[in-house]
N, C-alpha and C positions, 0 to 999 in steps of 0.2 A: 504493499499499500504506499503510495505517495505521501510523506509526511510534511506537515506545515513548519516544523522545527526540528532541530537536532541534527540536521544534515547540512550540506551545502547550501540548500535553498533558505533555511531560517527565516521563513516568511513572517514568522510572529515579531521577529526582531525588526523587520522592515516595516510592518504596522507600526510598531512603536516609534519608529522614526518619522512615520507619516504624521502621527499624533503630535510629536514634539515640533516638528516644522510647521504645522498648522497652528499651533499655539503661537508660536514665534512670528508668523505673518499676520497675526491678528494684534499684535503689539502696536502701541501707538508711535513707537521709534522706529519700526521695521524699515520705512523708507528713508530713515536719515542716511543711510548708506547705500545709494542706488545700485551700485555693482554688487554688493553682497545680497541685497534684496532680490535682484534679478537671477542670481545664481541659486539662491533659495528655493524660488518658485520654479526654476527649470528642474532642479532636483526633486521638488515635491512631484511635479507633473510625470517625471520618468518614474519614480517610486509607485504613484498610483496606477500607471499604466502596467507595470509589471506585476503588481499585486493583484490586479484586476484580471490579467492574462492567468496567472497560477490558480486564483480561485475558479475561474472558468474551467481549466484543464483538471483541476483537482475534483471537481464535481462530475465531469465527463468520465473520468477513470472510476470513479467510486460507482457510477452508474453501470460501467463495463464489467466491474467486478461483481456486482449484484446480478447483472444478466447472464454472467458466465455461471455463477453458482446454480441458478435455475436451469441453464441450459445443460449443464453437466449432471444435474439431478433428473431432468427430463429425458436425457440422452438425445438432445435436439441438434442434429449435425448441421442444419442449415444455419441455425443462430450462431453455433460455433464458428463455422465459416464467416460470417458476417463480422463477428467479434475480431477474428484474425485479420480481416480485411482491414479493419478500422486501427488496429494497434500500431501500425508504422507512422501513420500521421499522429496519433497521440505521442509516440516516442519523440517525433520531430520536434511537436510542441514543447514536450518537457526539456529537451535539449536545448531549446531556444531560450528558454526561460532561465535554465540553469547558466547559460552563458551571461544574460544580462545581469543576473543576481552577482556573478563574479567581477562584473565590470564596475568596481566602486573605487577607482583611482580618480585622483584629482582631475586629470584631464580627459578621462574616458568618454564623457559624454560630448566632446567638442567633435567638431567637424575635422577633416584630416587633410593633410598635404603629402602625397606620396611622391617619391622619386624612383626613377628606375635606371640604373647605368650598367651597361656592359662592361665586363672586364678586359683583360687583354685577349687579344685573338681576333681582331678586325671583324670581318663579315661574320665569322661563324659565332662570335659571342653577341654580336648586334642582333643577329637573327634570334638568338636565345632570349635577349632582352625584349624583342618583340613578342615572341611566344608568352612571356611572363605577362606582358601587357594585356593580350588577349585573354589570358587566364583570369587576370584580376578584374577586367571589364565585365567578364561573364558572371564571376563569383559576385561581384558589387551589384549586379543587375539582379541576381537571384535574392540578394538581401534588400532590395528595393532602395538603394542608395542612388543619389543623384550625383554623376560625375561629370566633371568639366575638365577637358584638356588644356592646361593652362600654356604648356610649351611642349613641342615635340620636334626633335630633329632627326630626320631620316639618315640612314646608312647611305654610303655612296653607291652600293651594289644592292643591299638588302638589309632589312632590320631597322633598328634605331640607334642612334647615338645616345639619347637620353629622352626622357619624358618626365613631365610634372603634371600631376592629377590633384584637382580639388574635389574632396569626396564630402557630400553632405548626407546626414541621416542621424537618426538615434544611435548614439554610441559608436559612430564611425571610428573615431580614433581608438576606442577600446577595442574594437575588432581587429582593425588594420595593424596595430602595433605587433601584432602576432607575427607578421610577416618580414618585421625588420631583420636584415642580415643578408648573407651571401646565398646564393641559390646554384647549385651545380647541376649541369645536364652533361649525360654520357649518351652519345648516339653515334650512328654511321652518319658522317657527314654528307649533306646534300650538296656541298660546296667542293667536295674533294673528288677528283675524276677517279681516284684508285678506290673509292668507297671505303676509306679507312676510318676506324673509331677514333671520335675527338671528344674532349671533355672541354666545356664551356662554363664560364662564370658569370653572373650578374648580381648586382647588388640593388638591394630595395631598403629605402630609408622612409621613414614616416614620421611627421610632426603634427603635434595638435594645432589646429588653425585657431589663430587669436582673435578673439571678438572685439568688437569696435569699443565696448566698455572696459577692456582690460588695457592699461597702460604700459607700453613697451618704448623706452625712451631710444631714439636713434638720431644721434647728431647728424643733421644735413651735411655738414662739413666732413663727416666720415664717409661719404658716400660719392662714388664716381659713376656717374651715369652715362651710357653711351647708347646711341640710337643707330641702327643699320637696317638695311633691306632685309625683310624676312624671307625665308625659302622653307620649301617643304609644304606641310599640309596647310590650307587655307585659300588655295587657287591663285591664279595669275596675279590678281589684284595685289598680293602682299608684296610683290617685287617692285611696284610702282612708286613706293614711298617709303621714307626711312620709318617704318611703323614699328620694328622690333626694338625691345628695350633691354639693355643689360645693366644690371645695378652691382657694384662691386662695394661691400663693406670693408673699407680698407684695414681697419685694426684686427678683424678675423680672417680676412681673406674670404669670405663668403660671396660666392656670385651667384645671381640669380638671373636667368633669362626667361622673357616671355615674348612669344612673336604670334600667338595664334588668333589675336583680334585684329581686326581692320585698323582700329583706332590706337594710335601711340598713347593716348591718354589712358585707354583700358589696359593696354600691355603694361603701363607704368604702374598703374593701381593694382594689378595683379602681381607683379614683381614685387611691389612693397608688402603686399600681403604674404607672399611667400617668405620673403626676408624677415617680416614681423616674427611669423611663426618659429623661423629656424632661430631667431635671436632669443625668442621666449625660452626654446628648448635649452639653448646654451646658458641662458640666465638662471636656469634651474639648477645648474650644476653647482655644487658647493665650491669648488675651486676652478681656477682658470686652467690648470693642468688638465682636468677632466674634460675640459671643452675641447682642448688642444687633441687629447687622445681620441676624442669622438671625431674630430674632423679628419685626423690621421687614419682612423680605420677605414674611412671611405675609399682610401686609395689601395687598400690590401685585399683586392678581390682575388683570391687566389686558395690554393691548396691549404686544408686544415681549418678553415674559417666559415666554412658552409654550415647553415642551419638545417639544408633540407637538400637531398640529393634525388634527382630524376633521372632513371636509368632505362634507356630505351634499347640498348644492346650490351651484352648478349642475352639479357632477360628483361623483363619489365617489371619495374618496382619503383615506387617514390617511398623515401624513408627520411623521418624527421630526426635528425641526430641529437635534438634536445630531449624529445619525449619518447623516442624510438617507435613511435606509431608509423606503421608502413601499410602499403596497400599494392597489389599489383596491377590495378586498373589505372594505369598511367594516363590514358586518353581521358577518363573521367575527370581526374585531377586537373589536367591542362585544360579541360572544359569547363572549370570554375568549380569543382567538387573540393571545397578547402574546409568546410566546416569541422570535419573530424580532427585536423592538425590544429586549427585555431582553439577549439574545445580542449584539447589535450594540454596545449600551451598554458591556457588560462587557468585550468585546473591545477596544473603543476605549480604555477606562479603562486597561486591561491593557497598551497599547502606549505610552501617554503619558509 
């Protein structure tokens, strides 16, 4: 029987949180701090929706259990088959709620900025980066997230040199943070005339998108802003004006490029949004050395650092090296079936 407390769900604790937040929101001084008030109301809304979903599935499973006991008692095969058909959907609902309840980090309910970069290897790794992009777009679609491609630079022959995505939806950062790291692909290369096996790497980084009510101070004098003619996705119009924008934050060396909008103004706004999110992520580190290590780790896209391997030859296997979760259905994973890996990662982090 699905329990309301005493396990990972701990719904009773969530109900207590709701009661405390509702009491807090009714205080006369609640709106004295606009930022804190808005964050409180957002958390309250998320908690209420999660508890409501839990209560719904809790009662559905209770009804199924009661129906099951009668079906077994009456030896009713047709009802048993109907229950068996309904169980996978119930399990999916339970898994989804379990994931949401584990997403209790400070930034988990924020929107996300995701970047994908190929490792060394030219066309081979650039093609792998594009395969990851397709995988994530399909996965994000199944989660009903809204995705906006802020910047995409295509490879000279195939694949992509890099891409930046803005991801919007409930707990989008909480879900996508599970994908941060180096991803390794082993396959027979379609770009090798001798059909030899190749290993390719690509890195994925995710940052929480910073809302307008959160202050991240960036000194304009620390920025170098360059404009240039865009290339790649966006159509021929992108080459007619210097609409693309590159912003360099000189003290940290962070470089952000956006070129997918026709308007230079919109590209600049998007670039500043990405820079703000990355600066916020760095700001949260306790020491400047940790920030430098984070930036340094981005260049080390190679052996020994991968979080997950995708093997297409000599056998089919996707294995997450953090949780040891694996599956032989590689095509399903590349088609966006990532929930099992995300779930295992979040569960592991919850118990650390």
